[in-house]
N, CA, C and O atoms as a GROMACS GRO file, in nm:
protein
  620
    1MET      N    1   8.791  11.702   9.538
    1MET     CA    2   8.736  11.777   9.648
    1MET      C    3   8.833  11.888   9.682
    1MET      O    4   8.953  11.863   9.696
    2LYS      N    5   8.785  12.009   9.694
    2LYS     CA    6   8.867  12.125   9.729
    2LYS      C    7   8.875  12.135   9.880
    2LYS      O    8   8.772  12.128   9.948
    3VAL      N    9   8.996  12.151   9.935
    3VAL     CA   10   9.017  12.157  10.079
    3VAL      C   11   9.087  12.288  10.111
    3VAL      O   12   9.188  12.321  10.050
    4SER      N   13   9.032  12.362  10.208
    4SER     CA   14   9.090  12.492  10.243
    4SER      C   15   9.219  12.475  10.322
    4SER      O   16   9.247  12.367  10.373
    5SER      N   17   9.297  12.583  10.331
    5SER     CA   18   9.421  12.578  10.408
    5SER      C   19   9.392  12.558  10.556
    5SER      O   20   9.473  12.498  10.627
    6THR      N   21   9.276  12.606  10.604
    6THR     CA   22   9.237  12.583  10.744
    6THR      C   23   9.217  12.435  10.767
    6THR      O   24   9.258  12.382  10.870
    7CYS      N   25   9.154  12.369  10.672
    7CYS     CA   26   9.133  12.225  10.683
    7CYS      C   27   9.266  12.152  10.687
    7CYS      O   28   9.284  12.060  10.767
    8LEU      N   29   9.361  12.190  10.601
    8LEU     CA   30   9.491  12.126  10.598
    8LEU      C   31   9.564  12.146  10.730
    8LEU      O   32   9.625  12.052  10.782
    9LEU      N   33   9.559  12.267  10.785
    9LEU     CA   34   9.620  12.294  10.914
    9LEU      C   35   9.556  12.208  11.021
    9LEU      O   36   9.625  12.153  11.107
   10THR      N   37   9.424  12.197  11.017
   10THR     CA   38   9.352  12.116  11.114
   10THR      C   39   9.395  11.971  11.106
   10THR      O   40   9.417  11.908  11.210
   11LEU      N   41   9.408  11.917  10.987
   11LEU     CA   42   9.450  11.778  10.972
   11LEU      C   43   9.594  11.759  11.019
   11LEU      O   44   9.626  11.654  11.075
   12CYS      N   45   9.681  11.859  10.998
   12CYS     CA   46   9.817  11.852  11.051
   12CYS      C   47   9.816  11.849  11.203
   12CYS      O   48   9.889  11.772  11.266
   13LEU      N   49   9.732  11.934  11.262
   13LEU     CA   50   9.723  11.938  11.408
   13LEU      C   51   9.668  11.807  11.462
   13LEU      O   52   9.710  11.761  11.568
   14LEU      N   53   9.574  11.747  11.391
   14LEU     CA   54   9.521  11.617  11.430
   14LEU      C   55   9.633  11.515  11.432
   14LEU      O   56   9.642  11.434  11.524
   15SER      N   57   9.718  11.518  11.332
   15SER     CA   58   9.831  11.427  11.326
   15SER      C   59   9.924  11.449  11.444
   15SER      O   60   9.968  11.353  11.507
   16ALA      N   61   9.954  11.574  11.474
   16ALA     CA   62  10.043  11.606  11.587
   16ALA      C   63   9.980  11.566  11.719
   16ALA      O   64  10.049  11.516  11.808
   17ALA      N   65   9.850  11.587  11.734
   17ALA     CA   66   9.781  11.551  11.858
   17ALA      C   67   9.784  11.401  11.879
   17ALA      O   68   9.801  11.355  11.992
   18ALA      N   69   9.767  11.325  11.773
   18ALA     CA   70   9.768  11.180  11.786
   18ALA      C   71   9.907  11.131  11.824
   18ALA      O   72   9.920  11.035  11.900
   19GLN      N   73  10.011  11.197  11.773
   19GLN     CA   74  10.147  11.159  11.809
   19GLN      C   75  10.177  11.191  11.954
   19GLN      O   76  10.254  11.120  12.019
   20ALA      N   77  10.117  11.297  12.006
   20ALA     CA   78  10.143  11.341  12.143
   20ALA      C   79  10.058  11.267  12.245
   20ALA      O   80  10.067  11.294  12.365
   21GLN      N   81   9.978  11.174  12.199
   21GLN     CA   82   9.889  11.099  12.288
   21GLN      C   83   9.972  11.030  12.396
   21GLN      O   84  10.075  10.969  12.367
   22THR      N   85   9.926  11.039  12.520
   22THR     CA   86   9.996  10.976  12.630
   22THR      C   87   9.922  10.851  12.674
   22THR      O   88   9.805  10.832  12.641
   23THR      N   89   9.990  10.768  12.748
   23THR     CA   90   9.930  10.646  12.800
   23THR      C   91   9.833  10.683  12.911
   23THR      O   92   9.869  10.760  13.000
   24PRO      N   93   9.709  10.629  12.908
   24PRO     CA   94   9.612  10.663  13.011
   24PRO      C   95   9.657  10.612  13.147
   24PRO      O   96   9.724  10.508  13.157
   25THR      N   97   9.622  10.684  13.252
   25THR     CA   98   9.655  10.643  13.387
   25THR      C   99   9.537  10.568  13.447
   25THR      O  100   9.424  10.578  13.400
   26ALA      N  101   9.566  10.493  13.551
   26ALA     CA  102   9.461  10.416  13.617
   26ALA      C  103   9.362  10.510  13.684
   26ALA      O  104   9.402  10.615  13.736
   27PRO      N  105   9.233  10.474  13.685
   27PRO     CA  106   9.135  10.561  13.750
   27PRO      C  107   9.159  10.568  13.900
   27PRO      O  108   9.209  10.473  13.960
   28THR      N  109   9.123  10.680  13.959
   28THR     CA  110   9.138  10.698  14.102
   28THR      C  111   9.015  10.643  14.173
   28THR      O  112   8.910  10.622  14.111
   29ALA      N  113   9.028  10.620  14.301
   29ALA     CA  114   8.917  10.566  14.380
   29ALA      C  115   8.804  10.667  14.385
   29ALA      O  116   8.828  10.787  14.389
   30PRO      N  117   8.678  10.618  14.385
   30PRO     CA  118   8.564  10.710  14.391
   30PRO      C  119   8.562  10.788  14.521
   30PRO      O  120   8.607  10.739  14.625
   31THR      N  121   8.511  10.908  14.516
   31THR     CA  122   8.497  10.992  14.634
   31THR      C  123   8.350  11.017  14.659
   31THR      O  124   8.265  10.980  14.577
   32ALA      N  125   8.320  11.078  14.770
   32ALA     CA  126   8.181  11.107  14.804
   32ALA      C  127   8.120  11.200  14.700
   32ALA      O  128   8.189  11.287  14.648
   33PRO      N  129   7.990  11.183  14.669
   33PRO     CA  130   7.926  11.269  14.570
   33PRO      C  131   7.927  11.415  14.612
   33PRO      O  132   7.909  11.447  14.730
   34THR      N  133   7.948  11.502  14.517
   34THR     CA  134   7.944  11.646  14.541
   34THR      C  135   7.856  11.708  14.433
   34THR      O  136   7.820  11.644  14.335
   35ALA      N  137   7.823  11.833  14.454
   35ALA     CA  138   7.741  11.903  14.355
   35ALA      C  139   7.821  11.916  14.226
   35ALA      O  140   7.939  11.950  14.231
   36PRO      N  141   7.759  11.890  14.111
   36PRO     CA  142   7.833  11.900  13.985
   36PRO      C  143   7.878  12.042  13.956
   36PRO      O  144   7.800  12.137  13.967
   37THR      N  145   8.005  12.055  13.920
   37THR     CA  146   8.059  12.186  13.887
   37THR      C  147   8.101  12.194  13.741
   37THR      O  148   8.124  12.303  13.689
   38ALA      N  149   8.112  12.079  13.674
   38ALA     CA  150   8.152  12.075  13.533
   38ALA      C  151   8.074  11.964  13.465
   38ALA      O  152   8.026  11.872  13.532
   39PRO      N  153   8.060  11.970  13.334
   39PRO     CA  154   7.991  11.863  13.264
   39PRO      C  155   8.058  11.729  13.288
   39PRO      O  156   8.180  11.720  13.300
   40ALA      N  157   7.977  11.625  13.294
   40ALA     CA  158   8.029  11.490  13.316
   40ALA      C  159   8.105  11.442  13.193
   40ALA      O  160   8.074  11.482  13.080
   41THR      N  161   8.205  11.357  13.217
   41THR     CA  162   8.275  11.298  13.103
   41THR      C  163   8.205  11.170  13.065
   41THR      O  164   8.141  11.106  13.149
   42GLY      N  165   8.217  11.133  12.942
   42GLY     CA  166   8.150  11.013  12.895
   42GLY      C  167   8.217  10.955  12.773
   42GLY      O  168   8.323  10.999  12.730
   43CYS      N  169   8.150  10.854  12.720
   43CYS     CA  170   8.199  10.783  12.603
   43CYS      C  171   8.098  10.791  12.491
   43CYS      O  172   7.979  10.811  12.514
   44ALA      N  173   8.145  10.774  12.371
   44ALA     CA  174   8.058  10.768  12.253
   44ALA      C  175   8.109  10.658  12.162
   44ALA      O  176   8.230  10.636  12.151
   45THR      N  177   8.017  10.590  12.098
   45THR     CA  178   8.052  10.491  11.998
   45THR      C  179   8.061  10.562  11.864
   45THR      O  180   7.966  10.627  11.821
   46VAL      N  181   8.174  10.549  11.798
   46VAL     CA  182   8.195  10.612  11.668
   46VAL      C  183   8.195  10.503  11.562
   46VAL      O  184   8.275  10.409  11.568
   47THR      N  185   8.105  10.515  11.465
   47THR     CA  186   8.098  10.421  11.353
   47THR      C  187   8.167  10.486  11.234
   47THR      O  188   8.128  10.595  11.191
   48ILE      N  189   8.268  10.419  11.180
   48ILE     CA  190   8.348  10.474  11.071
   48ILE      C  191   8.331  10.387  10.948
   48ILE      O  192   8.357  10.266  10.952
   49ASP      N  193   8.287  10.447  10.837
   49ASP     CA  194   8.270  10.376  10.710
   49ASP      C  195   8.380  10.413  10.612
   49ASP      O  196   8.442  10.519  10.623
   50ASN      N  197   8.404  10.325  10.516
   50ASN     CA  198   8.502  10.342  10.408
   50ASN      C  199   8.646  10.336  10.456
   50ASN      O  200   8.734  10.398  10.396
   51VAL      N  201   8.671  10.261  10.563
   51VAL     CA  202   8.808  10.238  10.608
   51VAL      C  203   8.874  10.143  10.507
   51VAL      O  204   8.811  10.048  10.460
   52ARG      N  205   8.998  10.168  10.474
   52ARG     CA  206   9.073  10.074  10.390
   52ARG      C  207   9.120   9.962  10.482
   52ARG      O  208   9.208   9.983  10.566
   53PRO      N  209   9.063   9.842  10.466
   53PRO     CA  210   9.087   9.733  10.561
   53PRO      C  211   9.236   9.699  10.578
   53PRO      O  212   9.312   9.689  10.482
   54GLN      N  213   9.272   9.682  10.704
   54GLN     CA  214   9.404   9.633  10.745
   54GLN      C  215   9.520   9.719  10.693
   54GLN      O  216   9.631   9.668  10.675
   55GLN      N  217   9.497   9.847  10.669
   55GLN     CA  218   9.603   9.935  10.619
   55GLN      C  219   9.628  10.048  10.717
   55GLN      O  220   9.546  10.139  10.729
   56GLY      N  221   9.738  10.044  10.786
   56GLY     CA  222   9.778  10.154  10.873
   56GLY      C  223   9.693  10.170  10.997
   56GLY      O  224   9.645  10.072  11.055
   57GLN      N  225   9.676  10.295  11.038
   57GLN     CA  226   9.606  10.328  11.162
   57GLN      C  227   9.506  10.439  11.138
   57GLN      O  228   9.521  10.521  11.048
   58LEU      N  229   9.401  10.440  11.222
   58LEU     CA  230   9.306  10.551  11.223
   58LEU      C  231   9.348  10.647  11.332
   58LEU      O  232   9.374  10.606  11.446
   59MET      N  233   9.356  10.774  11.299
   59MET     CA  234   9.391  10.878  11.393
   59MET      C  235   9.267  10.963  11.415
   59MET      O  236   9.221  11.031  11.323
   60LEU      N  237   9.212  10.960  11.537
   60LEU     CA  238   9.089  11.032  11.569
   60LEU      C  239   9.118  11.144  11.668
   60LEU      O  240   9.205  11.130  11.754
   61ALA      N  241   9.045  11.253  11.655
   61ALA     CA  242   9.052  11.363  11.751
   61ALA      C  243   8.911  11.415  11.774
   61ALA      O  244   8.833  11.430  11.680
   62ALA      N  245   8.879  11.442  11.901
   62ALA     CA  246   8.747  11.495  11.939
   62ALA      C  247   8.765  11.634  11.999
   62ALA      O  248   8.853  11.656  12.082
   63TYR      N  249   8.680  11.726  11.954
   63TYR     CA  250   8.686  11.865  12.000
   63TYR      C  251   8.554  11.902  12.065
   63TYR      O  252   8.448  11.857  12.022
   64GLY      N  253   8.559  11.984  12.171
   64GLY     CA  254   8.440  12.018  12.247
   64GLY      C  255   8.383  12.155  12.221
   64GLY      O  256   8.272  12.184  12.266
   65ASP      N  257   8.455  12.242  12.149
   65ASP     CA  258   8.401  12.375  12.121
   65ASP      C  259   8.475  12.438  12.003
   65ASP      O  260   8.578  12.389  11.959
   66ALA      N  261   8.419  12.547  11.953
   66ALA     CA  262   8.474  12.615  11.836
   66ALA      C  263   8.613  12.673  11.863
   66ALA      O  264   8.697  12.677  11.773
   67ALA      N  265   8.637  12.718  11.986
   67ALA     CA  266   8.764  12.782  12.019
   67ALA      C  267   8.882  12.685  12.009
   67ALA      O  268   8.992  12.726  11.971
   68THR      N  269   8.861  12.558  12.042
   68THR     CA  270   8.971  12.461  12.039
   68THR      C  271   8.968  12.373  11.915
   68THR      O  272   9.059  12.292  11.895
   69TYR      N  273   8.866  12.387  11.831
   69TYR     CA  274   8.850  12.300  11.715
   69TYR      C  275   8.971  12.311  11.621
   69TYR      O  276   9.007  12.421  11.577
   70GLY      N  277   9.031  12.198  11.592
   70GLY     CA  278   9.148  12.195  11.505
   70GLY      C  279   9.277  12.235  11.572
   70GLY      O  280   9.382  12.234  11.509
   71LYS      N  281   9.271  12.271  11.701
   71LYS     CA  282   9.389  12.317  11.772
   71LYS      C  283   9.427  12.223  11.886
   71LYS      O  284   9.538  12.172  11.892
   72LYS      N  285   9.331  12.201  11.976
   72LYS     CA  286   9.361  12.120  12.095
   72LYS      C  287   9.244  12.025  12.121
   72LYS      O  288   9.141  12.067  12.174
   73PRO      N  289   9.261  11.898  12.084
   73PRO     CA  290   9.151  11.804  12.106
   73PRO      C  291   9.136  11.771  12.254
   73PRO      O  292   9.234  11.767  12.329
   74MET      N  293   9.011  11.746  12.295
   74MET     CA  294   8.991  11.699  12.432
   74MET      C  295   9.031  11.553  12.444
   74MET      O  296   9.070  11.508  12.551
   75VAL      N  297   9.023  11.479  12.332
   75VAL     CA  298   9.063  11.339  12.328
   75VAL      C  299   9.126  11.311  12.192
   75VAL      O  300   9.074  11.354  12.090
   76ALA      N  301   9.238  11.238  12.191
   76ALA     CA  302   9.299  11.190  12.067
   76ALA      C  303   9.321  11.040  12.082
   76ALA      O  304   9.357  10.992  12.190
   77LEU      N  305   9.299  10.967  11.974
   77LEU     CA  306   9.307  10.822  11.980
   77LEU      C  307   9.367  10.769  11.851
   77LEU      O  308   9.340  10.822  11.743
   78ARG      N  309   9.449  10.665  11.863
   78ARG     CA  310   9.507  10.597  11.747
   78ARG      C  311   9.472  10.449  11.759
   78ARG      O  312   9.500  10.386  11.861
   79VAL      N  313   9.409  10.394  11.654
   79VAL     CA  314   9.372  10.252  11.654
   79VAL      C  315   9.411  10.189  11.521
   79VAL      O  316   9.407  10.256  11.417
   80PRO      N  317   9.450  10.062  11.522
   80PRO     CA  318   9.482   9.994  11.396
   80PRO      C  319   9.359   9.984  11.308
   80PRO      O  320   9.248   9.960  11.356
   81ALA      N  321   9.378  10.003  11.178
   81ALA     CA  322   9.267   9.989  11.083
   81ALA      C  323   9.228   9.842  11.078
   81ALA      O  324   9.313   9.753  11.070
   82GLY      N  325   9.097   9.818  11.082
   82GLY     CA  326   9.047   9.681  11.078
   82GLY      C  327   8.968   9.656  10.951
   82GLY      O  328   9.025   9.645  10.842
   83GLU      N  329   8.839   9.647  10.967
   83GLU     CA  330   8.749   9.620  10.854
   83GLU      C  331   8.706   9.751  10.787
   83GLU      O  332   8.739   9.860  10.834
   84ALA      N  333   8.633   9.739  10.676
   84ALA     CA  334   8.586   9.856  10.602
   84ALA      C  335   8.488   9.939  10.685
   84ALA      O  336   8.478  10.060  10.665
   85ARG      N  337   8.417   9.875  10.777
   85ARG     CA  338   8.330   9.946  10.871
   85ARG      C  339   8.378   9.909  11.012
   85ARG      O  340   8.385   9.792  11.049
   86MET      N  341   8.411  10.012  11.088
   86MET     CA  342   8.463   9.990  11.223
   86MET      C  343   8.381  10.067  11.324
   86MET      O  344   8.319  10.169  11.293
   87GLN      N  345   8.381  10.016  11.447
   87GLN     CA  346   8.324  10.090  11.560
   87GLN      C  347   8.434  10.106  11.663
   87GLN      O  348   8.506  10.012  11.697
   88VAL      N  349   8.446  10.229  11.713
   88VAL     CA  350   8.548  10.263  11.811
   88VAL      C  351   8.480  10.330  11.928
   88VAL      O  352   8.393  10.415  11.910
   89GLN      N  353   8.520  10.293  12.049
   89GLN     CA  354   8.469  10.357  12.170
   89GLN      C  355   8.563  10.472  12.204
   89GLN      O  356   8.682  10.451  12.224
   90LEU      N  357   8.509  10.593  12.210
   90LEU     CA  358   8.587  10.713  12.238
   90LEU      C  359   8.542  10.768  12.373
   90LEU      O  360   8.429  10.814  12.387
   91CYS      N  361   8.631  10.764  12.472
   91CYS     CA  362   8.596  10.807  12.608
   91CYS      C  363   8.673  10.933  12.647
   91CYS      O  364   8.769  10.972  12.580
   92GLY      N  365   8.628  10.996  12.755
   92GLY     CA  366   8.690  11.119  12.802
   92GLY      C  367   8.623  11.242  12.745
   92GLY      O  368   8.677  11.352  12.752
   93LEU      N  369   8.504  11.224  12.687
   93LEU     CA  370   8.430  11.335  12.626
   93LEU      C  371   8.349  11.408  12.731
   93LEU      O  372   8.304  11.348  12.829
   94SER      N  373   8.329  11.537  12.712
   94SER     CA  374   8.248  11.616  12.804
   94SER      C  375   8.167  11.718  12.726
   94SER      O  376   8.195  11.745  12.609
   95GLY      N  377   8.066  11.773  12.791
   95GLY     CA  378   7.982  11.873  12.726
   95GLY      C  379   7.862  11.810  12.657
   95GLY      O  380   7.833  11.692  12.676
   96THR      N  381   7.794  11.889  12.576
   96THR     CA  382   7.673  11.842  12.508
   96THR      C  383   7.695  11.824  12.358
   96THR      O  384   7.611  11.764  12.291
   97GLN      N  385   7.806  11.877  12.305
   97GLN     CA  386   7.837  11.864  12.163
   97GLN      C  387   7.982  11.825  12.146
   97GLN      O  388   8.067  11.856  12.229
   98VAL      N  389   8.009  11.756  12.035
   98VAL     CA  390   8.145  11.716  12.003
   98VAL      C  391   8.160  11.717  11.851
   98VAL      O  392   8.063  11.693  11.778
   99ALA      N  393   8.280  11.746  11.804
   99ALA     CA  394   8.310  11.736  11.660
   99ALA      C  395   8.433  11.647  11.646
   99ALA      O  396   8.533  11.665  11.716
  100LEU      N  397   8.424  11.551  11.556
  100LEU     CA  398   8.534  11.457  11.535
  100LEU      C  399   8.602  11.482  11.402
  100LEU      O  400   8.537  11.517  11.303
  101MET      N  401   8.732  11.464  11.400
  101MET     CA  402   8.809  11.462  11.276
  101MET      C  403   8.897  11.338  11.282
  101MET      O  404   8.947  11.301  11.388
  102LEU      N  405   8.915  11.276  11.167
  102LEU     CA  406   9.003  11.160  11.164
  102LEU      C  407   9.064  11.144  11.027
  102LEU      O  408   9.015  11.197  10.927
  103TYR      N  409   9.173  11.070  11.024
  103TYR     CA  410   9.231  11.030  10.896
  103TYR      C  411   9.291  10.892  10.913
  103TYR      O  412   9.321  10.850  11.025
  104GLN      N  413   9.308  10.822  10.801
  104GLN     CA  414   9.369  10.691  10.803
  104GLN      C  415   9.513  10.706  10.759
  104GLN      O  416   9.542  10.739  10.644
  105ASP      N  417   9.603  10.682  10.853
  105ASP     CA  418   9.746  10.693  10.828
  105ASP      C  419   9.791  10.562  10.762
  105ASP      O  420   9.835  10.469  10.831
  106LEU      N  421   9.780  10.555  10.631
  106LEU     CA  422   9.804  10.431  10.557
  106LEU      C  423   9.945  10.378  10.574
  106LEU      O  424   9.964  10.256  10.582
  107ASP      N  425  10.044  10.466  10.582
  107ASP     CA  426  10.183  10.421  10.595
  107ASP      C  427  10.233  10.425  10.739
  107ASP      O  428  10.351  10.401  10.764
  108SER      N  429  10.144  10.455  10.833
  108SER     CA  430  10.175  10.455  10.978
  108SER      C  431  10.296  10.541  11.013
  108SER      O  432  10.375  10.506  11.101
  109ASP      N  433  10.311  10.655  10.944
  109ASP     CA  434  10.422  10.744  10.976
  109ASP      C  435  10.383  10.857  11.071
  109ASP      O  436  10.467  10.939  11.106
  110GLY      N  437  10.255  10.861  11.113
  110GLY     CA  438  10.209  10.963  11.206
  110GLY      C  439  10.181  11.097  11.142
  110GLY      O  440  10.155  11.194  11.212
  111LYS      N  441  10.185  11.104  11.009
  111LYS     CA  442  10.162  11.230  10.938
  111LYS      C  443  10.059  11.209  10.828
  111LYS      O  444  10.050  11.100  10.770
  112MET      N  445   9.983  11.313  10.798
  112MET     CA  446   9.889  11.310  10.686
  112MET      C  447   9.968  11.327  10.557
  112MET      O  448  10.035  11.429  10.538
  113ALA      N  449   9.961  11.229  10.468
  113ALA     CA  450  10.031  11.239  10.339
  113ALA      C  451   9.957  11.337  10.248
  113ALA      O  452   9.834  11.345  10.251
  114ARG      N  453  10.033  11.413  10.170
  114ARG     CA  454   9.975  11.516  10.082
  114ARG      C  455  10.038  11.510   9.944
  114ARG      O  456  10.149  11.459   9.926
  115ASN      N  457   9.964  11.563   9.846
  115ASN     CA  458  10.019  11.573   9.711
  115ASN      C  459  10.096  11.705   9.698
  115ASN      O  460  10.113  11.777   9.796
  116LEU      N  461  10.144  11.735   9.578
  116LEU     CA  462  10.223  11.856   9.556
  116LEU      C  463  10.146  11.985   9.584
  116LEU      O  464  10.206  12.088   9.615
  117MET      N  465  10.014  11.979   9.573
  117MET     CA  466   9.931  12.097   9.600
  117MET      C  467   9.896  12.109   9.748
  117MET      O  468   9.831  12.206   9.788
  118GLY      N  469   9.939  12.013   9.829
  118GLY     CA  470   9.911  12.017   9.972
  118GLY      C  471   9.780  11.952  10.011
  118GLY      O  472   9.741  11.958  10.128
  119LEU      N  473   9.712  11.889   9.916
  119LEU     CA  474   9.584  11.823   9.947
  119LEU      C  475   9.609  11.683  10.003
  119LEU      O  476   9.704  11.617   9.962
  120PRO      N  477   9.525  11.638  10.095
  120PRO     CA  478   9.543  11.505  10.154
  120PRO      C  479   9.535  11.394  10.050
  120PRO      O  480   9.449  11.395   9.962
  121THR      N  481   9.627  11.298  10.061
  121THR     CA  482   9.622  11.180   9.976
  121THR      C  483   9.583  11.056  10.056
  121THR      O  484   9.566  10.948   9.999
  122GLU      N  485   9.568  11.071  10.187
  122GLU     CA  486   9.519  10.962  10.271
  122GLU      C  487   9.373  10.990  10.305
  122GLU      O  488   9.333  11.106  10.314
  123PRO      N  489   9.294  10.884  10.324
  123PRO     CA  490   9.151  10.903  10.355
  123PRO      C  491   9.132  10.982  10.484
  123PRO      O  492   9.208  10.965  10.580
  124TRP      N  493   9.030  11.067  10.486
  124TRP     CA  494   8.998  11.145  10.606
  124TRP      C  495   8.848  11.155  10.618
  124TRP      O  496   8.774  11.128  10.524
  125GLY      N  497   8.802  11.195  10.736
  125GLY     CA  498   8.660  11.210  10.759
  125GLY      C  499   8.632  11.303  10.875
  125GLY      O  500   8.723  11.342  10.949
  126SER      N  501   8.504  11.337  10.891
  126SER     CA  502   8.461  11.428  10.996
  126SER      C  503   8.320  11.391  11.037
  126SER      O  504   8.242  11.338  10.956
  127SER      N  505   8.286  11.420  11.160
  127SER     CA  506   8.147  11.403  11.203
  127SER      C  507   8.063  11.512  11.138
  127SER      O  508   8.116  11.607  11.082
  128GLY      N  509   7.933  11.497  11.146
  128GLY     CA  510   7.844  11.597  11.089
  128GLY      C  511   7.848  11.594  10.938
  128GLY      O  512   7.852  11.488  10.876
  129ASN      N  513   7.847  11.712  10.878
  129ASN     CA  514   7.847  11.727  10.733
  129ASN      C  515   7.959  11.823  10.694
  129ASN      O  516   7.936  11.944  10.691
  130PRO      N  517   8.080  11.772  10.664
  130PRO     CA  518   8.195  11.860  10.644
  130PRO      C  519   8.186  11.955  10.525
  130PRO      O  520   8.254  12.058  10.526
  131GLY      N  521   8.107  11.928  10.425
  131GLY     CA  522   8.091  12.019  10.313
  131GLY      C  523   8.211  12.020  10.219
  131GLY      O  524   8.303  11.940  10.232
  132MET      N  525   8.207  12.113  10.124
  132MET     CA  526   8.310  12.120  10.019
  132MET      C  527   8.447  12.162  10.069
  132MET      O  528   8.548  12.120  10.013
  133PHE      N  529   8.452  12.242  10.172
  133PHE     CA  530   8.579  12.300  10.214
  133PHE      C  531   8.637  12.232  10.338
  133PHE      O  532   8.714  12.294  10.411
  134GLY      N  533   8.600  12.108  10.362
  134GLY     CA  534   8.656  12.034  10.472
  134GLY      C  535   8.585  12.059  10.603
  134GLY      O  536   8.486  12.132  10.608
  135PRO      N  537   8.637  11.998  10.709
  135PRO     CA  538   8.570  12.006  10.838
  135PRO      C  539   8.578  12.144  10.903
  135PRO      O  540   8.682  12.210  10.897
  136GLN      N  541   8.469  12.184  10.964
  136GLN     CA  542   8.460  12.306  11.043
  136GLN      C  543   8.372  12.276  11.164
  136GLN      O  544   8.291  12.184  11.160
  137TRP      N  545   8.387  12.352  11.271
  137TRP     CA  546   8.309  12.327  11.392
  137TRP      C  547   8.159  12.331  11.364
  137TRP      O  548   8.086  12.239  11.403
  138ASP      N  549   8.111  12.436  11.298
  138ASP     CA  550   7.967  12.452  11.278
  138ASP      C  551   7.904  12.338  11.199
  138ASP      O  552   7.790  12.302  11.225
  139THR      N  553   7.976  12.282  11.104
  139THR     CA  554   7.920  12.173  11.023
  139THR      C  555   7.957  12.035  11.077
  139THR      O  556   7.898  11.935  11.036
  140GLY      N  557   8.054  12.029  11.167
  140GLY     CA  558   8.101  11.901  11.219
  140GLY      C  559   8.047  11.863  11.355
  140GLY      O  560   8.058  11.747  11.396
  141LYS      N  561   7.989  11.958  11.428
  141LYS     CA  562   7.944  11.928  11.564
  141LYS      C  563   7.819  11.839  11.562
  141LYS      O  564   7.732  11.854  11.477
  142VAL      N  565   7.815  11.748  11.657
  142VAL     CA  566   7.701  11.658  11.674
  142VAL      C  567   7.668  11.652  11.823
  142VAL      O  568   7.753  11.680  11.908
  143ALA      N  569   7.545  11.613  11.853
  143ALA     CA  570   7.502  11.603  11.993
  143ALA      C  571   7.573  11.486  12.061
  143ALA      O  572   7.588  11.379  12.003
  144LEU      N  573   7.615  11.510  12.181
  144LEU     CA  574   7.676  11.406  12.263
  144LEU      C  575   7.567  11.356  12.357
  144LEU      O  576   7.563  11.392  12.474
  145ASP      N  577   7.478  11.272  12.302
  145ASP     CA  578   7.359  11.229  12.375
  145ASP      C  579   7.349  11.078  12.392
  145ASP      O  580   7.242  11.027  12.426
  146GLY      N  581   7.455  11.006  12.367
  146GLY     CA  582   7.452  10.860  12.379
  146GLY      C  583   7.428  10.789  12.247
  146GLY      O  584   7.446  10.668  12.237
  147SER      N  585   7.387  10.864  12.144
  147SER     CA  586   7.367  10.804  12.012
  147SER      C  587   7.503  10.782  11.946
  147SER      O  588   7.596  10.858  11.970
  148PRO      N  589   7.514  10.676  11.863
  148PRO     CA  590   7.640  10.657  11.790
  148PRO      C  591   7.670  10.775  11.699
  148PRO      O  592   7.578  10.838  11.646
  149ILE      N  593   7.796  10.805  11.681
  149ILE     CA  594   7.839  10.913  11.592
  149ILE      C  595   7.892  10.849  11.464
  149ILE      O  596   7.979  10.762  11.470
  150ALA      N  597   7.840  10.891  11.350
  150ALA     CA  598   7.880  10.834  11.222
  150ALA      C  599   7.984  10.922  11.154
  150ALA      O  600   7.971  11.045  11.151
  151VAL      N  601   8.087  10.859  11.099
  151VAL     CA  602   8.189  10.929  11.021
  151VAL      C  603   8.212  10.848  10.894
  151VAL      O  604   8.234  10.727  10.900
  152LYS      N  605   8.207  10.915  10.780
  152LYS     CA  606   8.232  10.849  10.652
  152LYS      C  607   8.365  10.902  10.597
  152LYS      O  608   8.381  11.022  10.577
  153MET      N  609   8.458  10.810  10.574
  153MET     CA  610   8.590  10.848  10.522
  153MET      C  611   8.580  10.882  10.374
  153MET      O  612   8.497  10.826  10.302
  154SER      N  613   8.665  10.974  10.329
  154SER     CA  614   8.677  11.003  10.186
  154SER      C  615   8.734  10.878  10.119
  154SER      O  616   8.803  10.799  10.182
  155LEU      N  617   8.706  10.862   9.991
  155LEU     CA  618   8.756  10.744   9.920
  155LEU      C  619   8.886  10.772   9.850
  155LEU      O  620   8.942  10.684   9.785
   0.00000   0.00000   0.00000
């Protein structure tokens, strides 16, 4: 599979974003309802296929628009790899569309492993239909409508 330099940069940024993940804080007490001024935040169930069972960690990043895609995720998550098919709850999402990128950090070093040509040697995946040249916003965005989001990892 041929992967563009933009895709490689994006996967590097995903790795950095997952490393920079902070511990979530406790929710604050509810306040009186007000008129909505921003899209509500929510959760999505992400179904991931072709995970290498019990090897390393899955590094996920969710993006809300083309301007931040591959640069600044709205949510980053790291979870231990489990079975070949996993479901992960991803919360803190907002808007009507989201694009996901992920990779399986087999050696748990927090970085995407690459060959001499710079191509990924660890499994990776994207929501939507990433195509020949890796993940992009236009081909990776999916509706954030409560339906599960499917991601198939490269083999």
